[in-house]
N, C-alpha and C positions, 0 to 999 in steps of 0.2 A: 311857308313853314314846311319843314321836311316831315315826311311820314315814314313809318317803318312797318314792313310786313313780315309775318311769320307763318310758315306753312305748318298746319296741323292736320295731318291725314288728308282729307278731301276738302278742307276748309282753309281759309286764310284770314288771319286776324290783322286788321289794319289799325294802327294807332295814329290818330290825327288830332292834333290840338288837345291831347290829354284824354281822348275818348276812344273807345273800342268799337270796331265794326267787323262783322263777319261776312265773308264772301265764299260762295260755293262754287266758284269757277275752278275747274280742274286744272287748267293750264297755267294758272298764276304761279309765279315763283317770287320768293322774297326779294324785294328791290326797294330802292329809295327813289322818290320822285318829288316834284314840287307839290305844293298844296293845291294848286289848281287842278293838276292832272289827277291827283289822288281823289280830289273831290268829285271830279267828273266820273272817274271810274266807279267810285263808291256809289255815286248816284245812280248810275246805270245798273249796277248790280243790285242795288236795293229795289229799284223799280222792277227789274227782271224777276227777282225772287219773290218779292212781295212779303218777305218775312219781317222786314224792319220798317217801321214807320218813323214817327218823330223820335229823335234821340232823347229829348227831355222826358218823354213819357215811357219809353221802352227800356232805358238803361237805369232801372231802379236798383239793381244789384251791382252798382258800379264798383263798390269796394271789393266784392267777390271777384269780379273780372280783373280788377287791378292786381289782386293777389295771385290770380291765375297767370297774369302776364309776367309777374316777377318770378314765379316758378318756372315759366317757360324760358325766361332769360337766363336763369341759373342752371337749367338742365342742358347738358351738351347734346348736340344733334349728331346723329350717327354719320351723316354725310359731310359733316364739317371737317375739312382736312387739318385744321389748326388744333384739334383736340388730342392728337397723338394717334395711337393705334386704334383702329375702328373697333376691335374686339373689346377694348377697355371701356367703351361708351355704351350705355344701355340704349336700346331702341326708344326713340322718342314716343312712338305711339303706345308702347307697353306701359309707360309711366303715366301718360296723360289720358289716353282714351281707353286703356286696358284692352286693346285689340291686338293680339299677337299676330306675327307673320303678315304684316301689311306691306312690308317692303318687298318688292318683287323685282327681279332682273328682267333683261330683255326676253329671256326664254320663258318667263312666267313661272320660274321655279321658286319654291318657298325656301327662304334662308333659314339656316339652323340657328337655334337660340344660342345665347352666350354660354350656357352651361354645357351644351352639346358640342360646341366648337372648341372649347378650351379644355384640354385633358388635365392640366394642372388644377383647374378649379374643380373638376369632377373628383380628382384624387383628394383634394382638401375637404370637400363636402362629404365624401364617403368616409374619410377618417373621422370627421366630426360626428357623423352618425354612429360609427362604430364605437367611438369613445363615449358618447352619451349612452349607448346601449350597455357597454361594459360597466359604466358607473351605476346605471340603474339596477342591473342584475348582477352586481358584483358577488354577492354571497352565493347565488345559484351557480355562477360560473366556477367559483372556487370549489364548490361541492362536486361538480361534475368532473373536475380535474383530479380528484382523489384517486390514487391507484388502487387496484383490486387487492394487492398484497399488504395494504396498510392494516395494522392491527386495530382492534375495536377501541382501544383507549385513544389512539390518535384520531380515529374517525369521530368519536364522541366529542373530542376537543374541538374539531373543526366544525361540527354541526351545532355545538352548544352556543348559547347566547353569550355575548361578551359580558365580562364581569362589570357590574355597576358600582362596585365599591362596598357592597353589603353582602354578607354571607346569608344564603338562603337557609331555610329550615332543613331541607333535605341534605345540603352539604354539611351543615353542622352535625346532624345526626350521623352521617356517614363518617365524618372525621372522628367523632367520639367512639364509634364502634371499632374503627381501625386502630385507634390509640389503645383501646382496651384489649383487643384480640390481635396480637401481632401475627402477620402472615408467616407461614412456614417457608424455609429456605428452599425446600424441594417440593414441588407440586407435581401431581400426576397429570399428564397431558390427556385431555379428553378427545374423543373422536377415534374412529376406527382407522387403523394404519393400513396403508396400501400394501405394505410389505408384511408378509406372514412371518412372525417371530420363529426363531429356530427352537425346536423342542430340546429339552435336556437329554443327555445321553441315556439316562435311565428309562425315560419314556420311549425314546427311539428304539431301545433294545426290547422293551415290552411289546411294541407294535411291529417289530421286525418279523418277517416271514421269508422262508426260502421258497423260491419259485418251483424248484424241483420237487420239494415235499408237497407243495400245494397241487402240483400236477399229478403226482402219484396218488394223493388222497382223492382227487376228483375222479380218478378211474375206479376206485374201490368203494365209492359211496353207494349205499343202498337206500333207496327211497323209502322202503317199507320200515326199515329200522332206523334207529338214531345214528347219525354219522359218528365216525370215530373222533372227530374234532370235539364232540361233546362228551366223550368219555373222560372221566376224571383221571384215570390212570394214564390214558394215552396223552392227555394234556400235560401231566406232570413230566412224562418222558420227553415230550416235545419241548417243553420249557427248559428242562435240564440240558437238552442237546443244544438249544439256542443260547442260553445264558451261561451255561457251564457252572463252575463252583460259585459264581456270584449270586445265584438264586438262594443259597443258604444263608447269605449275609443279610441282616435286616436293613431295609432301605427306607423305612418310614422316617418322618421328621422327629418323632419322639424318640425312636431308637438312636438316631444320630446324636441328638442332644444328650441323651443319657450316656452315650459312649464318651462324649467330650467331658461330661461331668465326672465320669469314672476316672478318666486320665488326669483331670485336674485334681481330684481328691487324692489320687495316688501320689502325685508329686508333692502335694501339700503335706501329706503324712510323712513322706521321706524327708522333707525339709524340717519338720518338727523333730524327727529322730536325730537329725544331724545337729540340731540346736541353732538353726538359722534365724529363728524368731526370737531368740533370747536377747541379743544385743542389736536391736534395730536403732538406727540413728534418730528417727523421728518418734520414738516410743514415748508416750506421755505428753506429747506436744499437740496443740490444735492443728487440725487438718487445714492446709492452705486452700482457700477457695479461689477459683479462677472465674472472673466475671464472664469470660468468653465461652465457658463451657455450657452456660445456661442460655446463651443467645439463640433466638429462633432462626437467625439468618446464617448460622454456621452449622454444618453437619457435625454432630457430636462424634460419630465414629471416625471420620477423617481427622477431626481435631485431636482425639485421644491417640490415634495411630501416629500422628506427627509428633506428639509429645513423647511417645515411647521411643521413636527413632532419635529424637533429640537427646533424651536421657541416656540412651545407649551409645551416643557419639557415632551414629550412623548417618552418613551423608547420602544424598540422592546420587544416582548413577551419573547424571550430567556434571555434577561437581567433581567427581573423581575423574571423569573424562576431561574436564577443563584443566585440571592440574597436569595430566599427562600431555595434553596438547601444548600447554605453555612450556613444559620442559623440552619437548621436541623442537619447538620453534626457537627457544633460547639456545639450545645446543647447535642448531643450524646457523644461527647468526654469530655465535662465538667462533665456530670453525671458519666461517666466511671472513670474520674480522681478522683472525690470526693469519689466514692465507694472504689477505691483502696487505697486512702490516709487514709481513716478510717481503712480499714483492715490492712494496713501496720503498722500504729501506734499501733493498738491493738496487732498485731503479735510481735512487738518489746517488748511491755509491757508483753506479755505472755511468751516470751522466756527468757527475762532478768528482772524478777520482783524485784530482790534484788539489782539491779544496781541503782546508782544515776542518776540524770538527766545529769550530765556531762559525765558519762560513757556511757550512752545510746546515747548521741550526738556523741561520738567517734565511737561507733559501727555504727551509721548511716553514718558517713563519710567513714568508710571502705566499707560499701555497695555501697555508691555512687562512690567511686574509682573503685570498681570492675565492676560497671555498665558502667562507662565511658570507661574503658580500655577493657571491654569484657573479663575479666579474673578473676577467683576466685569465691568465694561464693557470690551469688546475693540474694537480697531480693525478694523471691518468695513464693507463697502459692498455691500448686497444688490443694488442696481441694477447694479453692476459685475459681480457674479457671474452675474446673469441674462444680461447681454450676452455674457459669455465662455463661457457654458455650452455653446452649440452648437459653438463652435470647440473647446472642450476635449474634448467627446465624440468629434468626428471625429478629432482629433489623437491621443487616447489609443487609439482603435480602431486607427488606423494603427500606433501603437507596439506594441500588443498583437499585431498580425499579424507584425510584425518579431520580437518576442520568441518567438512561437510557432514561427517558422521556425528561430530559434536553438536552441530547446529540442529540436527534432527531431534536431538534429545533436550537441548537447552531451551529455555524460554527466549522470547524475541529480544528482550532487553539485554541478555547475556550472550547473544550470538556474536561470532567473530567474523571479520571481513577476510576475504580470500587474499592470498599473497600473489604478487607479481614480481617478475625479474627486475623490471625497471625500478620499481619502488624500493625493493630490497637493496639494489646496488646504490641508489641515491642515498638511502639512510645509512648504509655502510660507509660511504665516503664521508658523510657528516660526522659519524662516530669516530672514525680513525684519523682523518685528515685534520687533526688538531695539533697545535704546537707541543703541548705537554706530552701527548701520546707518542708522537713521532720522535721527539727529542729523547725521551727515555728509551725508546726502542733503538734509536741510533747509537746512543751511548752503550747500551748493553751489547749491541752488535759489534762495535769497535773494540770495546774492552774484552768482550767474550772471545773474540778472535785471538787477541794477544795471550789471554790466559790459556786458551786451548793450545796455542803454539808452545808455550812454556811447559805445559803439562806433557805434551808429546816429547819434548826434549828430555824431561826428567824420566819419563818411562823408558826411553831408549837407553839412557845412561844406566838405569837400574837393571835393565835386561842384560847389558854388557857385563856389569858386575856379577850378576847372578850366574852367568855362563862361566866366568872365571872362578867363582867361589865353589860352585857345585858341579859335579860330574854329570855328564849326560847319561841317559838311561841305558845306552849301549855300552858305556864304560863301567857300569857297576859290576862287581864280582859276583858270579853266579856259581852254584854247585853243579857238578856234572849230572846230567839226566840220562835215563835209560828207557827203553821201550817197555810196553806192557808185557810182551811175551817173555823177555828176559827177566822181568820182575817176578812173574809167576814161576819161572824155572828156578830162580834162586831160592824162592820160598820152598819149593818141593825138595830141593837139595838139602836145605837146612833140616827139614823134617825127617828125611831118610837118615841123615847123619846122626840125629838125636836118637833114633830108634836103635841103630846099630850100637851106639854107645851104651 
């Protein structure tokens, strides 16, 4: 009967007739032999070691050894070439005997473990460890990634516990307080500003000093006496010199308010004397209440000012600028359309001079179809475009400057795009190169030339008749003229003759 041997570290397991035997011979390799040979070898090994006696008495844990044998059969051996890549097989001794690094080469160097030799496996294991760490400390990692510029509300939301579906007592109390007391639309920012605010002109004038005067005063100060700066009369003169006539005008808040009230009362009295309050349109009618005027989220001053502008039909500056920009762009496009319409009609007449009006209309329709479908020969004049290019560049640059000034005033939703020469020419061709536009222009061109020719003939005939009917200016009869000296001489002669008479 055949027997089978398995190498386990420094031992060898021999299976013979369904039983296990262990051999401690170091040079034994797994091989198959006859039952007689295996029996003799086993006998010698048993007698040499002295570890095994009778099989019937020593193999009490036969089932355990049998299971161990099945595990050995199922586990691939590292040195077995039929299992594939050696790195894919675990070392035999690490699974059975738990003794790492028992395989040694001829140089007695310790082999690396599977994890150290395979970089892909190391990468996978490191990723698994990182993923488990991220999952375990997910909340802490999220908190550490919060930016420093995040506001307090967002930070509290990130650090707060997730909502469980029930409203807590603190949240309900806060909600009721917010519903009762609406927040103001404008809140004062707390905290000291890094930039020093600019002082009003009144305070700047009060704190102003001339270096030259300070220098002169420093020379004449007397330590024993009080300085001139503390003298009341001198301070008044100094203040008058610095502030001028403005020092006599009251600058306090109460005086300013009283001045405004006086002006308002004066105008109201003048309106009463004129009778402006007698025929008011809303007199005796209930005052119209506006729901937005009492809202805490709208600035009342700004709201009332906007209503005043609306009632007075006053528009913001950017709307006025918008109308002027649209007019300038419209005029530019109209002039460009007229120039190309004239050139297009002349171009058709130059290319097809012998064609009739109907044939020229058909040619125009072909050009219009090619323009709409963007395919085929189109009505173009490269020479005309080159002539107009310099003018178009300057004109569009000027229009873009106007649009830029408008965009600086207008809100983002109402801003306009800048113009380009290519886009304007393309849109102009689409507007003009249509059959109805070109046909009407062609008819007016042809009929207009005939009418002009007839008018010129009539004018020439009328001019000839007028020459025959009326005399020229050089043929008109004129009285004889005399010089200024002779005129005075005749006057004196007449006066002398009258005296003698």
